[in-house]
C-alpha positions in Angstrom: -10.4 -13.6 -30.3 -12.5 -15.3 -33.0 -13.7 -18.5 -31.4 -14.4 -19.9 -34.9 -10.6 -20.2 -35.4 -10.3 -22.6 -32.4 -13.3 -24.6 -33.5 -11.9 -24.8 -37.1 -8.6 -26.0 -35.7 -10.1 -28.5 -33.4 -12.3 -29.9 -36.2 -9.2 -30.6 -38.4 -8.6 -34.3 -38.8 -5.1 -34.3 -37.4 -6.3 -32.6 -34.2 -9.3 -34.8 -33.9 -7.1 -37.9 -34.2 -4.9 -36.5 -31.4 -8.0 -36.3 -29.2 -8.9 -39.9 -30.3 -5.4 -41.1 -29.1 -5.8 -39.4 -25.8 -9.3 -40.8 -25.4 -8.0 -44.3 -26.1 -5.8 -44.0 -23.0 -8.5 -42.5 -20.8 -11.0 -45.3 -21.5 -8.2 -47.9 -21.2 -8.5 -49.2 -24.8 -5.8 -51.6 -26.0 -5.1 -49.3 -29.0 -1.3 -49.5 -29.6 0.8 -48.4 -32.5 4.0 -50.5 -33.0 7.1 -48.5 -32.0 8.9 -48.4 -35.4 5.9 -46.8 -37.2 5.8 -43.4 -35.3 9.6 -43.2 -35.7 9.2 -43.8 -39.5 6.4 -41.2 -39.7 8.3 -38.6 -37.8 11.3 -39.1 -40.2 8.9 -38.8 -43.1 7.4 -35.5 -41.9 10.9 -34.0 -41.3 12.0 -35.2 -44.8 8.9 -33.8 -46.5 8.9 -30.4 -44.8 12.6 -30.0 -45.2 12.6 -30.9 -48.9 9.7 -28.5 -49.6 11.4 -25.8 -47.7 14.5 -26.2 -49.8 12.6 -25.9 -53.0 10.8 -22.8 -51.8 14.1 -21.3 -50.6 15.4 -21.5 -54.2 12.3 -19.6 -55.4 12.6 -16.8 -52.8 16.4 -16.6 -52.8 18.6 -15.4 -49.9 17.0 -12.0 -49.3 17.2 -9.5 -46.5 13.9 -10.8 -45.2 15.3 -14.3 -45.0 18.4 -13.3 -43.2 16.5 -11.2 -40.7 14.1 -14.1 -40.0 16.9 -16.5 -39.4 18.8 -14.1 -37.2 15.6 -13.5 -35.1 15.2 -17.3 -34.8 18.7 -17.8 -33.4 18.1 -14.8 -31.1 15.0 -16.3 -29.6 16.5 -19.8 -29.3 19.3 -18.3 -27.1 17.1 -15.8 -25.2 14.3 -18.1 -24.0 16.4 -20.5 -22.0 18.3 -17.6 -20.4 15.3 -15.8 -19.0 13.2 -18.9 -18.2 16.1 -20.4 -16.2 15.8 -17.7 -13.6 12.1 -18.0 -13.4 12.4 -21.8 -12.9 15.1 -21.3 -10.2 12.4 -19.8 -8.0 11.1 -23.3 -7.3 13.6 -25.7 -8.8 17.2 -26.6 -8.4 19.9 -25.6 -11.0 19.9 -28.9 -12.9 16.1 -29.2 -13.4 15.8 -25.4 -14.1 18.5 -25.6 -16.8 17.0 -28.8 -18.4 13.5 -27.3 -18.6 14.8 -24.0 -19.8 16.6 -25.7 -22.6 13.5 -27.7 -23.5 11.5 -24.5 -23.9 14.2 -22.7 -25.7 14.2 -25.4 -28.4 11.3 -26.3 -30.7 8.7 -28.9 -31.6 8.8 -29.8 -35.3 5.4 -31.5 -35.1 3.8 -28.3 -33.7 5.4 -26.4 -36.6 4.1 -28.9 -39.1 0.6 -28.8 -37.6 0.6 -25.0 -37.8 1.7 -25.2 -41.5 -1.2 -27.5 -42.2 -3.5 -25.1 -40.4 -2.3 -22.2 -42.6 -2.8 -24.3 -45.7 -6.4 -25.1 -44.7 -7.1 -21.4 -44.3 -5.4 -20.5 -47.6 -2.8 -18.3 -45.9 0.6 -18.3 -47.7 3.9 -18.8 -45.9 7.5 -19.0 -47.1 9.5 -22.2 -47.3 12.6 -20.6 -45.7 10.7 -20.9 -42.4 11.9 -24.5 -42.4 15.5 -23.1 -42.2 14.3 -21.2 -39.1 13.0 -24.4 -37.6 16.3 -26.2 -38.2 18.3 -23.3 -36.7 16.2 -23.1 -33.5 16.6 -26.7 -32.3 20.3 -26.7 -31.2 21.3 -23.4 -29.6 19.1 -24.0 -26.5 20.9 -27.2 -25.7 24.2 -25.3 -25.7 22.8 -22.5 -23.6 21.3 -24.9 -21.1 24.6 -26.7 -20.6 26.4 -23.4 -20.2 23.9 -22.5 -17.5 24.6 -25.8 -15.7 28.4 -25.1 -15.8 27.9 -21.6 -14.5 25.4 -22.3 -11.7 26.0 -25.9 -10.6 29.2 -25.2 -8.9 29.6 -28.6 -7.1 29.0 -30.7 -10.1 31.4 -33.7 -10.3 30.8 -34.7 -13.9 32.8 -32.8 -16.6 31.0 -32.2 -19.9 32.4 -33.8 -23.0 31.8 -30.9 -25.3 32.5 -32.9 -28.4 29.6 -35.3 -27.5 27.4 -32.3 -26.6 28.0 -30.6 -30.0 27.5 -33.9 -31.8 24.1 -34.4 -30.1 23.1 -30.8 -30.6 23.9 -30.5 -34.3 24.0 -34.0 -35.7 21.0 -35.6 -33.9 18.7 -37.4 -36.4 16.0 -34.8 -36.6 18.4 -31.9 -37.3 20.5 -33.9 -39.7 17.5 -35.1 -41.7 15.8 -31.7 -41.8 18.9 -29.8 -42.9 19.9 -32.6 -45.3 16.4 -32.6 -46.9 16.5 -28.8 -47.1 19.8 -28.8 -48.9 18.7 -31.5 -51.3 15.6 -29.4 -52.0 17.8 -26.4 -52.8 20.0 -28.5 -55.1 17.2 -30.2 -57.1 14.8 -27.3 -57.1 11.6 -27.5 -59.1 12.6 -30.6 -61.0 13.1 -32.5 -57.8 9.8 -31.3 -56.5 8.0 -32.6 -59.6 9.6 -36.0 -59.2 8.9 -36.3 -55.4 5.6 -34.4 -55.2 3.3 -37.6 -55.0 5.4 -38.8 -52.0 6.2 -35.5 -50.2 2.8 -33.8 -50.8 0.2 -36.5 -51.5 0.9 -38.5 -48.4 1.8 -35.7 -46.1 -1.6 -34.9 -44.5 -2.4 -38.5 -43.9 0.9 -39.2 -42.3 0.6 -36.1 -40.1 -2.9 -37.3 -39.0 -1.7 -40.8 -38.1 1.3 -39.4 -36.3 -0.8 -37.2 -34.1 -3.0 -40.2 -33.2 0.2 -41.7 -31.7 1.1 -38.4 -30.1 -2.3 -38.4 -28.4 -1.5 -41.8 -26.9 1.9 -40.7 -25.7 0.7 -37.4 -24.3 -2.2 -39.0 -22.3 0.2 -41.6 -20.8 2.4 -38.7 -19.6 -0.4 -36.9 -17.8 0.2 -39.0 -14.7 3.7 -37.6 -14.5 2.2 -34.1 -14.0 1.5 -35.0 -10.4 5.3 -34.8 -9.8 5.5 -31.3 -11.4 3.1 -29.4 -9.2 1.0 -26.4 -10.1 4.0 -24.1 -10.6 5.3 -26.2 -13.6 1.9 -26.7 -15.1 1.3 -23.0 -15.0 4.7 -22.4 -16.5 4.0 -24.9 -19.3 0.9 -22.9 -20.4 1.9 -19.3 -19.6 5.5 -19.3 -20.9 4.5 -20.4 -24.5 2.0 -17.5 -24.6 4.7 -15.1 -23.4 7.2 -16.4 -25.9 4.7 -16.2 -28.7 4.0 -12.7 -27.7 7.7 -11.8 -27.9 7.9 -13.6 -31.2 5.0 -11.6 -32.6 6.6 -8.3 -31.6 9.8 -9.3 -33.4 7.8 -10.5 -36.4 6.0 -7.2 -36.6 9.2 -5.2 -36.2 11.0 -7.0 -39.1 7.9 -7.0 -41.3 7.0 -10.7 -41.6 3.9 -11.8 -43.5 1.0 -13.2 -41.5 1.8 -16.8 -42.4 5.5 -16.5 -41.5 4.6 -14.6 -38.3 2.4 -17.5 -37.2 5.1 -20.1 -37.9 7.7 -18.0 -36.1 5.5 -17.4 -33.1 4.7 -21.2 -32.9 8.4 -21.9 -33.0 9.0 -19.5 -30.2 6.1 -21.0 -28.2 6.8 -24.7 -28.7 9.0 -26.9 -26.5 11.2 -29.9 -27.5 10.2 -33.3 -26.3 12.7 -35.3 -28.5 16.0 -33.7 -29.2 16.6 -31.7 -26.0 15.4 -34.5 -23.6 17.8 -36.9 -25.3 20.7 -34.4 -24.9 19.8 -33.6 -21.3 19.7 -37.3 -20.3 23.2 -37.7 -21.7 24.8 -34.5 -20.4 22.7 -33.6 -17.3 21.7 -36.9 -15.6 21.1 -35.0 -12.4 17.9 -33.4 -13.9 14.6 -35.3 -13.5 13.4 -36.3 -17.0 9.8 -36.6 -15.8 9.7 -32.9 -15.2 11.0 -31.6 -18.6 9.4 -34.3 -20.7 5.9 -34.3 -19.1 5.6 -30.5 -19.2 6.6 -30.3 -22.8 4.6 -33.3 -24.1 1.6 -33.5 -21.8 0.9 -29.8 -21.4 2.6 -27.5 -23.9 2.2 -29.6 -27.0 -1.5 -30.2 -26.6 -2.1 -26.6 -25.6 -0.3 -25.3 -28.7 -2.0 -27.5 -31.2 -5.5 -27.1 -29.8 -5.6 -23.5 -28.5 -2.2 -21.8 -29.1 -2.1 -21.9 -32.9 -5.5 -20.1 -33.4 -4.7 -17.8 -30.4 -1.5 -16.7 -32.0 -3.1 -16.2 -35.3 -5.8 -14.0 -33.7 -3.0 -11.9 -32.1 -1.4 -11.5 -35.5 -4.6 -10.5 -37.2 -5.1 -7.8 -34.5 -1.6 -6.5 -34.7 -1.3 -6.6 -38.4 -4.6 -4.8 -38.9 
């Protein structure tokens, strides 16, 4: 692996500000970002990436490559929680295993956006329809996780309200805004892009940087929760993303994705949700321990992916594609 890729990634302003946020917690600084601001910035990032993806989807059209990529995305979103559930059951109960499996079957939009910025810095092209893959991969893992709970937690007293489950899975704020922005991008096309470009493109990198500063603060505060997870889950949170990325790269190579698309797909496969799935699991599987599935995704997998994982997966792509 080319170490210069890791160094180049670490020296990106967004990643450096992520480190700065973590450092602020470690040295007990009083640095604090008011709660509404990170929420606003997360909504902005979803809006901007979704709108751009819709505009790019108009340019590329609905081709065989697009359909194969979207099908492969749904496949991985269903497969990952199934196989990781049985690995997790070695050490954990059914509820915790299902909740963590669903977390790792879903995706992190911020990791995807960070990988997009990394590709842009390197001058590597990728297609806007990958945003549709991002949208499709968020919800299926929630459904699979709840099916696993129903199948293996035989003595469960609480019955699932499937209408609420489906609403949380497909109409949560991140999915709704991402898909809505994508559709508006499709409808308005190039004209819409010209009108909104100063907002969706000009501010994007700065907002991502500031958002990752806040993510550094949040991730560092979650590190203490890792004491409850043990070595098994910390190892899981590092090794499973690498395995999932490897499977993703194999699929990407098989269906002929470009280098840029393959990296984004592998990042989606390797990432874990720390927003949508935890919210759904708290509502539908209260028996699961949130400190396990939130801390592993946010304090281990997220930093690993944005610091080491993204350049590591790109090195794998360059090796396989060569």
